[in-house]
N, C-alpha and C positions, 0 to 999 in steps of 0.2 A: 630728625635733630634739627630742630628750631636754631636760629642764631640769630640774637639781638646785638645790633652794634651800639657801641658805645654813643654815635650820635643820633641813635634811636633814642637810647636812654637819656641823654642829654636833653634832646626834643621833648620827652615825655617829663623830664621834669622841669622843663621850661612852661611847658602847658597846667605843669600841678605849681607853679610858681613856687616849684623850690631849689634853695641853694645847693648845689650838688657839687662837690671836690672834685680833682682828678682820678685819687684810688675809690671813689662813690661809685663812677662812675664805672669802674671793671666791676667792683662788689658786686653792685645791682646788674647789672650786665649779667652774670653769673647765675644771680636768682632769679632773676625773670626768665633764663634759658632751661631751666629747672621747672620753673610755675608750669612754662609755656608746654613742656614737654610731658608734664604731669596730663594738662587739659587734653593734651593729641590722643595721650594714650586712652584716657576715658571715651573720648569720640571712636575711637575704635573699637572697644567692647560696647558700646553703646548699639544694640540690634534695633530693628524696626519691629520685631514683632513682640519687643518688651514697651508695654505701655509707661509712658511717662508718668513719674508718681510726685507728689507735693510732700507726703509723710509715708515714710517707711511700716509704721503702723495706722489702723483706722482712729481716726478722731473726733469726738463725742462731743458735742457741746457740756460745757461743764460751769456755763451760768444758771444762775438761781431763777425758779421763774419771779414774774414781778408780784408783789403782794403789797397792795396800800396800806401803809402803816401811818400814824399819825407823824406829823413833822413838827418843828418848833414852830413857835406863835412867832408873830411879828415883833414885841418886845424881847423875848427870847433870843431872836437871831440877831437883833440889835445890841444885844446888853459889851459883847465883848466890841463893839465897832469904836476906832477910836476920836472916831468925829458923826452925828447924825446931822439930818436936815431934812423936817416936814415925816419923820415916818421913815427915811432912806438913808441906807450908807453915804455920808456927803468924802468924798474921793477928791484927790486935788488934780485941778484943770492941766491936762496934757495936750491938748492942742489948742492954737490962736484964733477961738472963735467967740464970737461976743454972745451974751447969754441972751 
């Protein structure tokens, strides 16, 4: 059974930049103990003869096949734009670059 100290919880909280009260240190220490014990139990059950799995059931590709379909014309695509210039979308400049 692992035991995590209040100092370790305070250190972890500091790394995560969390403000933790003295009462929370005790609460979190107990909760982290339960989590660490659960992880240790899983490690005990795992056997070398059991292959690692990423999915409990087989996964199949659910994507549809690519099909060429007609798209919007340039005029249709630009029709809903708030601003256009030279048949392109006009957007506000976000970098301090000169034209």
